[in-house]
C-alpha positions in Angstrom: 73.4 122.4 92.8 72.8 120.1 95.9 69.7 122.8 96.8 69.6 121.1 100.3 70.6 118.0 102.3 70.7 116.7 105.8 73.7 115.6 107.4 74.4 114.5 111.0 77.9 114.9 112.9 78.4 112.1 115.1 80.8 111.6 118.0 79.2 108.8 120.0 80.3 105.6 119.2 76.8 104.0 119.7 74.9 106.7 118.0 77.2 105.9 114.8 76.7 102.2 115.0 72.6 103.1 115.1 72.7 105.6 112.6 74.9 103.2 109.9 72.8 100.3 110.7 70.1 101.9 108.4 72.7 101.8 105.4 73.2 98.1 105.8 70.4 96.7 103.3 71.1 99.8 101.0 73.3 98.8 97.7 74.8 101.8 97.0 76.2 104.5 99.4 78.5 107.2 99.2 81.6 107.4 101.2 84.5 110.0 101.7 87.1 110.6 104.1 89.0 113.8 105.6 92.7 113.0 106.7 95.2 114.9 108.4 99.0 114.4 108.5 101.1 113.0 111.1 104.8 113.7 110.9 105.6 111.8 114.0 104.2 108.7 112.2 105.1 109.9 108.5 101.7 109.0 107.6 98.0 110.0 107.2 95.4 109.6 109.6 91.8 109.5 108.9 89.8 112.3 110.7 86.2 111.8 109.5 84.3 109.1 107.6 81.2 110.4 105.7 78.7 108.0 104.6 75.0 108.1 103.0 72.8 107.2 100.3 71.3 109.2 97.5 68.7 111.9 98.9 69.3 110.3 102.4 71.0 112.3 105.6 74.7 112.0 105.4 76.4 110.8 108.5 79.5 112.5 109.5 81.6 110.2 111.7 83.9 111.7 113.8 86.3 108.5 113.9 88.8 110.3 116.3 85.9 110.1 119.2 84.3 106.9 117.9 86.7 104.9 116.8 86.5 102.6 113.7 84.7 99.7 114.9 81.0 101.8 114.3 81.8 102.0 110.6 83.7 98.7 110.0 80.4 96.8 109.3 79.1 98.8 106.7 83.0 99.4 105.2 83.7 95.9 105.3 80.3 94.7 103.7 80.8 93.0 100.7 76.9 93.5 99.5 77.4 97.1 99.8 78.8 99.2 97.0 80.5 102.3 98.0 81.0 105.4 95.7 83.9 107.7 95.9 85.9 109.8 93.5 89.4 108.7 93.5 88.6 105.8 95.8 91.9 104.3 95.9 93.2 107.1 97.8 90.0 106.1 100.7 90.4 102.7 100.2 94.5 102.9 100.9 93.8 105.5 104.3 91.0 103.2 105.3 93.4 100.2 105.0 95.8 102.0 107.2 93.5 102.1 109.7 93.0 98.4 110.0 89.7 98.5 107.8 89.5 95.9 104.9 86.8 97.8 102.5 85.0 95.3 100.7 83.8 96.9 97.4 84.5 100.6 96.0 83.0 102.3 92.5 85.6 105.0 91.7 83.7 107.9 89.7 87.1 109.0 88.7 87.3 105.8 86.5 83.9 106.5 85.1 84.3 110.0 84.7 87.4 108.6 82.2 85.1 106.7 80.8 82.4 109.1 79.6 84.1 112.4 79.5 87.1 114.3 77.9 88.5 117.1 80.3 91.7 118.6 81.3 91.4 117.4 84.7 89.3 114.8 86.5 89.2 116.3 89.7 85.6 116.2 91.4 85.3 119.8 91.2 86.2 119.8 87.6 83.9 116.9 86.9 81.0 118.4 88.8 81.0 121.9 87.0 81.0 120.0 83.8 78.1 118.1 84.4 76.1 120.6 86.3 77.7 123.9 85.8 78.3 124.6 89.5 81.5 125.2 90.8 82.6 123.1 93.8 84.6 125.2 96.6 87.3 122.8 97.4 89.2 125.1 99.5 88.3 123.7 102.7 89.9 120.0 101.7 93.2 121.2 103.0 92.3 122.8 106.3 93.1 121.4 109.7 90.9 118.2 109.9 92.7 117.1 113.1 91.7 120.2 115.0 88.5 120.3 117.6 86.1 121.9 117.5 85.8 121.4 113.5 83.7 124.5 112.2 80.2 124.4 110.8 81.7 125.0 107.5 84.1 122.1 107.4 81.5 119.7 108.3 79.2 121.0 105.7 81.9 120.4 103.1 82.8 117.0 104.4 79.2 115.9 104.2 78.4 117.9 100.5 81.4 115.7 99.0 79.4 112.6 99.8 76.2 113.8 98.3 77.8 115.5 95.0 79.8 112.0 94.7 76.4 110.4 94.3 75.2 113.0 91.8 78.1 112.5 89.9 77.7 108.7 89.9 74.0 108.9 88.6 74.6 111.5 85.7 77.5 109.4 84.4 75.3 106.1 84.7 73.0 107.7 83.1 75.4 108.8 80.0 76.9 105.8 79.9 73.9 103.9 79.5 72.6 106.0 77.0 75.9 105.3 74.8 75.5 101.2 75.9 79.4 101.4 77.4 77.9 101.4 81.1 78.8 97.7 82.1 82.5 97.9 80.7 82.9 101.4 82.5 81.4 99.9 85.7 83.8 97.1 85.5 86.8 99.2 85.0 85.6 101.2 88.0 85.0 98.4 90.5 88.1 98.4 93.0 87.3 95.3 95.7 89.5 94.6 98.5 92.6 92.5 97.8 92.8 89.1 99.2 95.6 88.9 101.9 97.4 86.5 99.7 97.7 89.1 96.9 98.8 91.6 99.1 101.9 89.7 100.0 102.5 87.7 97.3 102.3 89.4 93.2 101.8 87.2 90.2 102.8 89.9 88.1 103.8 93.9 88.1 101.4 96.3 86.9 101.3 97.6 83.5 102.7 101.2 82.8 99.7 103.4 81.7 99.6 104.4 77.9 96.7 106.8 77.9 97.7 110.5 77.8 98.0 112.9 80.8 95.6 115.6 81.7 97.4 118.9 82.5 96.9 118.6 86.0 98.4 115.1 86.1 101.4 116.8 83.9 102.1 119.4 86.6 102.2 116.6 89.0 104.7 114.7 87.1 106.8 117.9 86.8 106.6 118.5 90.7 107.8 114.9 91.1 110.6 114.8 88.6 111.9 117.9 90.5 111.9 115.4 93.7 113.8 112.6 91.7 116.3 115.2 90.6 117.1 116.1 94.4 117.0 112.6 95.4 119.1 111.7 92.7 121.7 114.5 93.3 121.6 113.7 97.0 122.3 109.9 96.6 124.9 110.5 93.5 123.2 108.5 91.1 121.1 109.4 87.9 117.6 110.1 88.3 116.3 107.1 86.3 118.0 104.9 88.8 115.4 106.7 91.6 112.4 105.7 89.2 111.2 105.9 85.6 109.1 108.6 84.0 106.4 105.8 83.7 106.3 105.3 87.7 105.8 109.0 88.1 103.0 109.1 85.6 101.4 106.1 87.5 101.9 107.9 90.7 100.1 110.8 89.1 97.2 109.0 88.2 96.6 106.7 90.7 97.5 108.8 93.8 98.8 106.2 96.1 98.1 107.2 100.2 99.9 104.9 101.8 103.1 102.9 101.6 101.2 99.5 100.9 99.7 101.2 97.8 102.8 101.9 96.5 103.3 98.4 95.8 100.6 98.5 93.1 102.7 101.4 91.2 104.6 100.4 88.0 108.3 100.5 88.9 108.2 100.1 92.6 109.3 97.2 94.1 110.2 96.4 97.8 113.6 97.8 97.6 112.9 101.3 96.5 109.8 101.5 98.5 111.7 100.7 101.7 114.6 103.0 100.5 112.3 106.2 100.1 108.7 105.0 99.7 107.7 107.9 102.5 109.7 110.7 101.1 107.9 109.7 97.9 104.2 109.8 99.5 105.3 113.4 100.9 106.6 114.6 97.8 103.3 113.5 95.9 101.0 114.8 98.6 103.1 118.3 97.9 102.7 118.0 94.2 98.8 117.2 94.6 98.1 120.3 97.4 
């Protein structure tokens, strides 16, 4: 499918800054992250940030070695549009590292506009479009441990190239159907202004489209978590959160406490009471 692609594993901050400077004038780049869970802090941390353009070399930046400053300039550049699958996850974990991603295009959203599939995971979309399965086994490997294996690095770099290929194929199909402009608007995820993060004018509406089988399994797992919390707190399950909230969680897959604020039915009180526990349950459901 990808035949061959070049990538460079970078652990030096100056080398990272130099490599990414070449992307400053590129309008569209692929971005992906690899993360690990820190049990002491009860949150995810970013281990790698992978960036590159279609057909070009993929820079696999080891941010545990370089820090985040080398990637800040490109990630926060409004003129650069970043393509990611399930971009809200990458946006959330990058915000958790004090970055402000400027502009994402979510290929998960584009796939929902262009295709009818039982699952919209990157592996499922890729197999549907190109007929080749995408091995995601290493997604759950230990991204905190060093040194990383060659297989881990190849996996990390390949996801960027594959996402760019998915973007181009979905664009081609949607343009042929005259639906590209609307689908692209729906898939754009800009950074929120600071004021919007602290003061929200209205709550998001509950999703109405049918859930995929994958999302239904996630909701079922979250319902088991909700029942456990309800029994523990001696209250009805609906008072923990309604079904519509669980459906929204299965679709949006928030990765941070801040991202939970955009989920239907979750206010400050509920997020404060069990936000971290809910994120852990969601991660388990998606594993």
